[in-house]
Structures are given as C-alpha cells and as structure tokens.
PDB file of N, CA, C and O in Angstrom, chain B, residues numbered from 101:
ATOM      1  N   MET B 101       0.841  -1.180   0.000  1.00  0.00           N
ATOM      2  CA  MET B 101       0.000   0.000   0.000  1.00  0.00           C
ATOM      3  C   MET B 101       0.886   1.244   0.000  1.00  0.00           C
ATOM      4  O   MET B 101       1.922   1.289   0.663  1.00  0.00           O
ATOM      5  N   ILE B 102       0.464   2.226  -0.740  1.00  0.00           N
ATOM      6  CA  ILE B 102       1.215   3.473  -0.817  1.00  0.00           C
ATOM      7  C   ILE B 102       0.744   4.385   0.309  1.00  0.00           C
ATOM      8  O   ILE B 102      -0.446   4.662   0.462  1.00  0.00           O
ATOM      9  N   THR B 103       1.712   4.839   1.086  1.00  0.00           N
ATOM     10  CA  THR B 103       1.383   5.738   2.186  1.00  0.00           C
ATOM     11  C   THR B 103       1.988   7.105   1.925  1.00  0.00           C
ATOM     12  O   THR B 103       2.840   7.271   1.052  1.00  0.00           O
ATOM     13  N   VAL B 104       1.535   8.078   2.695  1.00  0.00           N
ATOM     14  CA  VAL B 104       2.039   9.435   2.554  1.00  0.00           C
ATOM     15  C   VAL B 104       3.528   9.475   2.847  1.00  0.00           C
ATOM     16  O   VAL B 104       4.272  10.179   2.165  1.00  0.00           O
ATOM     17  N   SER B 105       3.971   8.734   3.844  1.00  0.00           N
ATOM     18  CA  SER B 105       5.397   8.747   4.195  1.00  0.00           C
ATOM     19  C   SER B 105       6.252   8.169   3.068  1.00  0.00           C
ATOM     20  O   SER B 105       7.374   8.627   2.853  1.00  0.00           O
ATOM     21  N   LYS B 106       5.740   7.168   2.346  1.00  0.00           N
ATOM     22  CA  LYS B 106       6.483   6.621   1.211  1.00  0.00           C
ATOM     23  C   LYS B 106       6.592   7.638   0.081  1.00  0.00           C
ATOM     24  O   LYS B 106       7.642   7.767  -0.548  1.00  0.00           O
ATOM     25  N   VAL B 107       5.510   8.353  -0.172  1.00  0.00           N
ATOM     26  CA  VAL B 107       5.512   9.362  -1.217  1.00  0.00           C
ATOM     27  C   VAL B 107       6.478  10.484  -0.861  1.00  0.00           C
ATOM     28  O   VAL B 107       7.255  10.934  -1.703  1.00  0.00           O
ATOM     29  N   VAL B 108       6.427  10.935   0.391  1.00  0.00           N
ATOM     30  CA  VAL B 108       7.329  12.003   0.842  1.00  0.00           C
ATOM     31  C   VAL B 108       8.775  11.530   0.754  1.00  0.00           C
ATOM     32  O   VAL B 108       9.642  12.287   0.316  1.00  0.00           O
ATOM     33  N   GLY B 109       9.048  10.310   1.157  1.00  0.00           N
ATOM     34  CA  GLY B 109      10.393   9.755   1.068  1.00  0.00           C
ATOM     35  C   GLY B 109      10.875   9.676  -0.370  1.00  0.00           C
ATOM     36  O   GLY B 109      12.030   9.986  -0.665  1.00  0.00           O
ATOM     37  N   PHE B 110       9.992   9.261  -1.259  1.00  0.00           N
ATOM     38  CA  PHE B 110      10.332   9.190  -2.670  1.00  0.00           C
ATOM     39  C   PHE B 110      10.673  10.574  -3.222  1.00  0.00           C
ATOM     40  O   PHE B 110      11.660  10.733  -3.940  1.00  0.00           O
ATOM     41  N   LEU B 111       9.861  11.566  -2.889  1.00  0.00           N
ATOM     42  CA  LEU B 111      10.109  12.921  -3.373  1.00  0.00           C
ATOM     43  C   LEU B 111      11.418  13.485  -2.830  1.00  0.00           C
ATOM     44  O   LEU B 111      12.142  14.168  -3.554  1.00  0.00           O
ATOM     45  N   ARG B 112      11.726  13.213  -1.588  1.00  0.00           N
ATOM     46  CA  ARG B 112      12.995  13.685  -1.013  1.00  0.00           C
ATOM     47  C   ARG B 112      14.184  13.017  -1.695  1.00  0.00           C
ATOM     48  O   ARG B 112      15.174  13.675  -2.014  1.00  0.00           O
ATOM     49  N   GLU B 113      14.082  11.716  -1.914  1.00  0.00           N
ATOM     50  CA  GLU B 113      15.157  10.998  -2.596  1.00  0.00           C
ATOM     51  C   GLU B 113      15.337  11.494  -4.034  1.00  0.00           C
ATOM     52  O   GLU B 113      16.458  11.626  -4.524  1.00  0.00           O
ATOM     53  N   THR B 114      14.228  11.761  -4.687  1.00  0.00           N
ATOM     54  CA  THR B 114      14.282  12.295  -6.046  1.00  0.00           C
ATOM     55  C   THR B 114      14.979  13.649  -6.059  1.00  0.00           C
ATOM     56  O   THR B 114      15.816  13.905  -6.925  1.00  0.00           O
ATOM     57  N   GLN B 115      14.649  14.501  -5.127  1.00  0.00           N
ATOM     58  CA  GLN B 115      15.280  15.815  -5.036  1.00  0.00           C
ATOM     59  C   GLN B 115      16.780  15.675  -4.783  1.00  0.00           C
ATOM     60  O   GLN B 115      17.583  16.397  -5.376  1.00  0.00           O
ATOM     61  N   ARG B 116      17.153  14.754  -3.909  1.00  0.00           N
ATOM     62  CA  ARG B 116      18.576  14.515  -3.639  1.00  0.00           C
ATOM     63  C   ARG B 116      19.319  14.054  -4.890  1.00  0.00           C
ATOM     64  O   ARG B 116      20.427  14.515  -5.163  1.00  0.00           O
ATOM     65  N   GLU B 117      18.714  13.150  -5.645  1.00  0.00           N
ATOM     66  CA  GLU B 117      19.363  12.630  -6.849  1.00  0.00           C
ATOM     67  C   GLU B 117      19.476  13.699  -7.940  1.00  0.00           C
ATOM     68  O   GLU B 117      20.499  13.778  -8.620  1.00  0.00           O
ATOM     69  N   THR B 118      18.439  14.517  -8.111  1.00  0.00           N
ATOM     70  CA  THR B 118      18.515  15.549  -9.140  1.00  0.00           C
ATOM     71  C   THR B 118      19.525  16.633  -8.789  1.00  0.00           C
ATOM     72  O   THR B 118      20.028  17.320  -9.678  1.00  0.00           O
ATOM     73  N   SER B 119      19.824  16.792  -7.521  1.00  0.00           N
ATOM     74  CA  SER B 119      20.851  17.781  -7.153  1.00  0.00           C
ATOM     75  C   SER B 119      22.245  17.291  -7.530  1.00  0.00           C
ATOM     76  O   SER B 119      23.174  18.094  -7.618  1.00  0.00           O
ATOM     77  N   LYS B 120      22.407  15.991  -7.753  1.00  0.00           N
ATOM     78  CA  LYS B 120      23.703  15.430  -8.138  1.00  0.00           C
ATOM     79  C   LYS B 120      23.964  15.516  -9.644  1.00  0.00           C
ATOM     80  O   LYS B 120      25.093  15.325 -10.097  1.00  0.00           O
ATOM     81  N   VAL B 121      22.929  15.800 -10.400  1.00  0.00           N
ATOM     82  CA  VAL B 121      23.035  15.833 -11.857  1.00  0.00           C
ATOM     83  C   VAL B 121      23.816  17.065 -12.295  1.00  0.00           C
ATOM     84  O   VAL B 121      23.621  18.157 -11.761  1.00  0.00           O
ATOM     85  N   THR B 122      24.697  16.882 -13.267  1.00  0.00           N
ATOM     86  CA  THR B 122      25.400  18.013 -13.871  1.00  0.00           C
ATOM     87  C   THR B 122      24.574  18.459 -15.068  1.00  0.00           C
ATOM     88  O   THR B 122      24.585  17.818 -16.118  1.00  0.00           O
ATOM     89  N   TRP B 123      23.864  19.556 -14.899  1.00  0.00           N
ATOM     90  CA  TRP B 123      22.978  20.041 -15.939  1.00  0.00           C
ATOM     91  C   TRP B 123      23.778  20.819 -16.969  1.00  0.00           C
ATOM     92  O   TRP B 123      24.729  21.514 -16.612  1.00  0.00           O
ATOM     93  N   PRO B 124      23.409  20.714 -18.249  1.00  0.00           N
ATOM     94  CA  PRO B 124      24.144  21.460 -19.284  1.00  0.00           C
ATOM     95  C   PRO B 124      23.855  22.960 -19.168  1.00  0.00           C
ATOM     96  O   PRO B 124      22.809  23.378 -18.672  1.00  0.00           O
ATOM     97  N   SER B 125      24.808  23.739 -19.636  1.00  0.00           N
ATOM     98  CA  SER B 125      24.614  25.195 -19.634  1.00  0.00           C
ATOM     99  C   SER B 125      23.610  25.565 -20.731  1.00  0.00           C
ATOM    100  O   SER B 125      23.266  24.747 -21.584  1.00  0.00           O
ATOM    101  N   GLN B 126      23.156  26.804 -20.684  1.00  0.00           N
ATOM    102  CA  GLN B 126      22.218  27.256 -21.714  1.00  0.00           C
ATOM    103  C   GLN B 126      22.880  27.217 -23.078  1.00  0.00           C
ATOM    104  O   GLN B 126      22.245  26.854 -24.069  1.00  0.00           O
ATOM    105  N   ARG B 127      24.150  27.589 -23.137  1.00  0.00           N
ATOM    106  CA  ARG B 127      24.875  27.572 -24.414  1.00  0.00           C
ATOM    107  C   ARG B 127      24.960  26.153 -24.976  1.00  0.00           C
ATOM    108  O   ARG B 127      24.739  25.947 -26.170  1.00  0.00           O
ATOM    109  N   GLU B 128      25.278  25.173 -24.124  1.00  0.00           N
ATOM    110  CA  GLU B 128      25.350  23.781 -24.572  1.00  0.00           C
ATOM    111  C   GLU B 128      23.987  23.296 -25.063  1.00  0.00           C
ATOM    112  O   GLU B 128      23.897  22.595 -26.070  1.00  0.00           O
ATOM    113  N   THR B 129      22.939  23.669 -24.354  1.00  0.00           N
ATOM    114  CA  THR B 129      21.595  23.250 -24.734  1.00  0.00           C
ATOM    115  C   THR B 129      21.197  23.837 -26.084  1.00  0.00           C
ATOM    116  O   THR B 129      20.645  23.134 -26.930  1.00  0.00           O
ATOM    117  N   VAL B 130      21.475  25.119 -26.286  1.00  0.00           N
ATOM    118  CA  VAL B 130      21.133  25.768 -27.553  1.00  0.00           C
ATOM    119  C   VAL B 130      21.950  25.163 -28.688  1.00  0.00           C
ATOM    120  O   VAL B 130      21.412  24.887 -29.760  1.00  0.00           O
ATOM    121  N   THR B 131      23.250  24.955 -28.462  1.00  0.00           N
ATOM    122  CA  THR B 131      24.116  24.387 -29.494  1.00  0.00           C
ATOM    123  C   THR B 131      23.645  22.994 -29.901  1.00  0.00           C
ATOM    124  O   THR B 131      23.576  22.677 -31.089  1.00  0.00           O
ATOM    125  N   THR B 132      23.329  22.186 -28.933  1.00  0.00           N
ATOM    126  CA  THR B 132      22.871  20.825 -29.214  1.00  0.00           C
ATOM    127  C   THR B 132      21.527  20.844 -29.929  1.00  0.00           C
ATOM    128  O   THR B 132      21.308  20.070 -30.862  1.00  0.00           O
ATOM    129  N   THR B 133      20.630  21.718 -29.501  1.00  0.00           N
ATOM    130  CA  THR B 133      19.322  21.814 -30.136  1.00  0.00           C
ATOM    131  C   THR B 133      19.452  22.234 -31.597  1.00  0.00           C
ATOM    132  O   THR B 133      18.797  21.667 -32.472  1.00  0.00           O
ATOM    133  N   VAL B 134      20.289  23.219 -31.855  1.00  0.00           N
ATOM    134  CA  VAL B 134      20.501  23.672 -33.231  1.00  0.00           C
ATOM    135  C   VAL B 134      21.089  22.532 -34.073  1.00  0.00           C
ATOM    136  O   VAL B 134      20.672  22.324 -35.212  1.00  0.00           O
ATOM    137  N   ALA B 135      22.039  21.808 -33.523  1.00  0.00           N
ATOM    138  CA  ALA B 135      22.647  20.691 -34.255  1.00  0.00           C
ATOM    139  C   ALA B 135      21.606  19.629 -34.593  1.00  0.00           C
ATOM    140  O   ALA B 135      21.610  19.088 -35.699  1.00  0.00           O
ATOM    141  N   VAL B 136      20.728  19.330 -33.662  1.00  0.00           N
ATOM    142  CA  VAL B 136      19.693  18.322 -33.909  1.00  0.00           C
ATOM    143  C   VAL B 136      18.727  18.798 -34.984  1.00  0.00           C
ATOM    144  O   VAL B 136      18.365  18.028 -35.874  1.00  0.00           O
ATOM    145  N   VAL B 137      18.308  20.058 -34.915  1.00  0.00           N
ATOM    146  CA  VAL B 137      17.372  20.594 -35.915  1.00  0.00           C
ATOM    147  C   VAL B 137      18.022  20.599 -37.298  1.00  0.00           C
ATOM    148  O   VAL B 137      17.386  20.218 -38.280  1.00  0.00           O
ATOM    149  N   VAL B 138      19.281  21.028 -37.385  1.00  0.00           N
ATOM    150  CA  VAL B 138      19.978  21.059 -38.671  1.00  0.00           C
ATOM    151  C   VAL B 138      20.092  19.648 -39.242  1.00  0.00           C
ATOM    152  O   VAL B 138      19.831  19.436 -40.426  1.00  0.00           O
ATOM    153  N   MET B 139      20.476  18.694 -38.417  1.00  0.00           N
ATOM    154  CA  MET B 139      20.614  17.321 -38.909  1.00  0.00           C
ATOM    155  C   MET B 139      19.268  16.737 -39.324  1.00  0.00           C
ATOM    156  O   MET B 139      19.207  15.959 -40.275  1.00  0.00           O
ATOM    157  N   ALA B 140      18.193  17.095 -38.634  1.00  0.00           N
ATOM    158  CA  ALA B 140      16.864  16.613 -39.016  1.00  0.00           C
ATOM    159  C   ALA B 140      16.463  17.190 -40.371  1.00  0.00           C
ATOM    160  O   ALA B 140      15.898  16.481 -41.204  1.00  0.00           O
ATOM    161  N   VAL B 141      16.751  18.467 -40.595  1.00  0.00           N
ATOM    162  CA  VAL B 141      16.425  19.090 -41.881  1.00  0.00           C
ATOM    163  C   VAL B 141      17.271  18.475 -43.002  1.00  0.00           C
ATOM    164  O   VAL B 141      16.752  18.167 -44.075  1.00  0.00           O
ATOM    165  N   VAL B 142      18.566  18.299 -42.752  1.00  0.00           N
ATOM    166  CA  VAL B 142      19.452  17.703 -43.763  1.00  0.00           C
ATOM    167  C   VAL B 142      19.009  16.270 -44.066  1.00  0.00           C
ATOM    168  O   VAL B 142      18.942  15.871 -45.228  1.00  0.00           O
ATOM    169  N   GLY B 143      18.709  15.509 -43.031  1.00  0.00           N
ATOM    170  CA  GLY B 143      18.246  14.134 -43.243  1.00  0.00           C
ATOM    171  C   GLY B 143      16.933  14.090 -43.998  1.00  0.00           C
ATOM    172  O   GLY B 143      16.759  13.269 -44.899  1.00  0.00           O
ATOM    173  N   GLY B 144      16.003  14.972 -43.637  1.00  0.00           N
ATOM    174  CA  GLY B 144      14.724  15.031 -44.338  1.00  0.00           C
ATOM    175  C   GLY B 144      14.902  15.392 -45.798  1.00  0.00           C
ATOM    176  O   GLY B 144      14.273  14.791 -46.669  1.00  0.00           O
ATOM    177  N   ALA B 145      15.760  16.375 -46.075  1.00  0.00           N
ATOM    178  CA  ALA B 145      16.020  16.777 -47.468  1.00  0.00           C
ATOM    179  C   ALA B 145      16.649  15.630 -48.247  1.00  0.00           C
ATOM    180  O   ALA B 145      16.279  15.375 -49.394  1.00  0.00           O
ATOM    181  N   PHE B 146      17.598  14.941 -47.625  1.00  0.00           N
ATOM    182  CA  PHE B 146      18.260  13.808 -48.285  1.00  0.00           C
ATOM    183  C   PHE B 146      17.243  12.738 -48.676  1.00  0.00           C
ATOM    184  O   PHE B 146      17.223  12.279 -49.818  1.00  0.00           O
ATOM    185  N   PHE B 147      16.403  12.345 -47.723  1.00  0.00           N
ATOM    186  CA  PHE B 147      15.434  11.292 -48.018  1.00  0.00           C
ATOM    187  C   PHE B 147      14.360  11.761 -48.987  1.00  0.00           C
ATOM    188  O   PHE B 147      13.826  10.953 -49.746  1.00  0.00           O
ATOM    189  N   PHE B 148      14.032  13.045 -48.979  1.00  0.00           N
ATOM    190  CA  PHE B 148      13.103  13.580 -49.968  1.00  0.00           C
ATOM    191  C   PHE B 148      13.678  13.438 -51.368  1.00  0.00           C
ATOM    192  O   PHE B 148      12.986  13.004 -52.288  1.00  0.00           O
ATOM    193  N   VAL B 149      14.942  13.803 -51.527  1.00  0.00           N
ATOM    194  CA  VAL B 149      15.591  13.709 -52.838  1.00  0.00           C
ATOM    195  C   VAL B 149      15.690  12.254 -53.285  1.00  0.00           C
ATOM    196  O   VAL B 149      15.369  11.931 -54.429  1.00  0.00           O
ATOM    197  N   VAL B 150      16.127  11.387 -52.398  1.00  0.00           N
ATOM    198  CA  VAL B 150      16.249   9.964 -52.753  1.00  0.00           C
ATOM    199  C   VAL B 150      14.891   9.399 -53.131  1.00  0.00           C
ATOM    200  O   VAL B 150      14.780   8.681 -54.124  1.00  0.00           O
ATOM    201  N   ASP B 151      13.862   9.706 -52.364  1.00  0.00           N
ATOM    202  CA  ASP B 151      12.518   9.209 -52.659  1.00  0.00           C
ATOM    203  C   ASP B 151      12.017   9.743 -54.000  1.00  0.00           C
ATOM    204  O   ASP B 151      11.418   9.007 -54.784  1.00  0.00           O
ATOM    205  N   SER B 152      12.263  11.016 -54.256  1.00  0.00           N
ATOM    206  CA  SER B 152      11.824  11.608 -55.522  1.00  0.00           C
ATOM    207  C   SER B 152      12.528  10.961 -56.709  1.00  0.00           C
ATOM    208  O   SER B 152      11.889  10.643 -57.712  1.00  0.00           O
ATOM    209  N   VAL B 153      13.828  10.767 -56.604  1.00  0.00           N
ATOM    210  CA  VAL B 153      14.596  10.153 -57.693  1.00  0.00           C
ATOM    211  C   VAL B 153      14.151   8.709 -57.917  1.00  0.00           C
ATOM    212  O   VAL B 153      13.928   8.292 -59.053  1.00  0.00           O
ATOM    213  N   LEU B 154      14.026   7.960 -56.842  1.00  0.00           N
ATOM    214  CA  LEU B 154      13.594   6.567 -56.993  1.00  0.00           C
ATOM    215  C   LEU B 154      12.177   6.474 -57.548  1.00  0.00           C
ATOM    216  O   LEU B 154      11.893   5.618 -58.385  1.00  0.00           O
ATOM    217  N   GLY B 155      11.292   7.346 -57.089  1.00  0.00           N
ATOM    218  CA  GLY B 155       9.921   7.346 -57.595  1.00  0.00           C
ATOM    219  C   GLY B 155       9.874   7.672 -59.077  1.00  0.00           C
ATOM    220  O   GLY B 155       9.173   7.011 -59.843  1.00  0.00           O
ATOM    221  N   ALA B 156      10.625   8.695 -59.482  1.00  0.00           N
ATOM    222  CA  ALA B 156      10.652   9.075 -60.900  1.00  0.00           C
ATOM    223  C   ALA B 156      11.250   7.955 -61.741  1.00  0.00           C
ATOM    224  O   ALA B 156      10.768   7.674 -62.838  1.00  0.00           O
ATOM    225  N   THR B 157      12.279   7.328 -61.240  1.00  0.00           N
ATOM    226  CA  THR B 157      12.924   6.231 -61.964  1.00  0.00           C
ATOM    227  C   THR B 157      11.957   5.063 -62.141  1.00  0.00           C
ATOM    228  O   THR B 157      11.842   4.502 -63.230  1.00  0.00           O
ATOM    229  N   LEU B 158      11.272   4.705 -61.074  1.00  0.00           N
ATOM    230  CA  LEU B 158      10.328   3.589 -61.173  1.00  0.00           C
ATOM    231  C   LEU B 158       9.166   3.928 -62.097  1.00  0.00           C
ATOM    232  O   LEU B 158       8.734   3.083 -62.881  1.00  0.00           O
ATOM    233  N   ARG B 159       8.660   5.141 -62.016  1.00  0.00           N
ATOM    234  CA  ARG B 159       7.572   5.535 -62.920  1.00  0.00           C
ATOM    235  C   ARG B 159       8.024   5.451 -64.372  1.00  0.00           C
ATOM    236  O   ARG B 159       7.278   4.993 -65.237  1.00  0.00           O
ATOM    237  N   ARG B 160       9.230   5.889 -64.629  1.00  0.00           N
ATOM    238  CA  ARG B 160       9.756   5.872 -66.006  1.00  0.00           C
ATOM    239  C   ARG B 160       9.964   4.415 -66.468  1.00  0.00           C
ATOM    240  O   ARG B 160       9.620   4.064 -67.596  1.00  0.00           O
ATOM    241  N   LEU B 161      10.522   3.586 -65.597  1.00  0.00           N
ATOM    242  CA  LEU B 161      10.757   2.187 -65.959  1.00  0.00           C
ATOM    243  C   LEU B 161       9.462   1.426 -66.192  1.00  0.00           C
ATOM    244  O   LEU B 161       9.386   0.574 -67.077  1.00  0.00           O
ATOM    245  N   LEU B 162       8.455   1.731 -65.404  1.00  0.00           N
ATOM    246  CA  LEU B 162       7.195   1.021 -65.534  1.00  0.00           C
ATOM    247  C   LEU B 162       6.233   1.683 -66.519  1.00  0.00           C
ATOM    248  O   LEU B 162       5.119   1.203 -66.731  1.00  0.00           O
ATOM    249  N   GLY B 163       6.672   2.782 -67.112  1.00  0.00           N
ATOM    250  CA  GLY B 163       5.865   3.472 -68.109  1.00  0.00           C
ATOM    251  C   GLY B 163       4.602   4.094 -67.537  1.00  0.00           C
ATOM    252  O   GLY B 163       3.570   4.143 -68.206  1.00  0.00           O
ATOM    253  N   MET B 164       4.683   4.559 -66.330  1.00  0.00           N
ATOM    254  CA  MET B 164       3.499   5.121 -65.673  1.00  0.00           C
ATOM    255  C   MET B 164       3.479   6.643 -65.657  1.00  0.00           C
ATOM    256  O   MET B 164       2.656   7.233 -64.957  1.00  0.00           O
ATOM    257  N   GLY B 165       4.323   7.267 -66.375  1.00  0.00           N
ATOM    258  CA  GLY B 165       4.319   8.718 -66.339  1.00  0.00           C
ATOM    259  C   GLY B 165       5.220   9.284 -67.428  1.00  0.00           C
ATOM    260  O   GLY B 165       6.003   8.579 -68.065  1.00  0.00           O
ATOM    261  N   GLY B 166       5.071  10.569 -67.606  1.00  0.00           N
ATOM    262  CA  GLY B 166       5.805  11.255 -68.655  1.00  0.00           C
ATOM    263  C   GLY B 166       7.217  11.422 -68.314  1.00  0.00           C
ATOM    264  O   GLY B 166       7.979  11.986 -69.100  1.00  0.00           O
TER     265      GLY B 166
END
C-alpha cells in the first residue's frame, strides 16, 4: 500500500538525486538543439531527394508517367 510517508520519502530521494546531476549550460543546450534541428532538416532533405529520384525512376521504368 502506498502511504504518505512513502511518497514524501520518494520525493525527497528524487530531489537529492537531481541535485547530483550536472545540468548542461544554456549555451550547450542551444548548441545541441541547433545541431539536432539542422541534422533533421538535412536528413529530411536527403530522403526527400532519394525518394523523388527513386519514384521518378520507377515511374519511367514502368511506363506510368511522362
């Protein structure tokens, strides 16, 4: 059974553990976020181009389009 004392103990332990974490600086967070967004855009563009080329090639091979 969950009691109030267990919940309070859990919250205190959680607070203690989060105080031990080395949090990234704002600069590190922004830099990492920008890198992730750029890589997502580059990856999306790459797969868009590959999909378009393969689709056009298959349509041409199968005679399904101009």
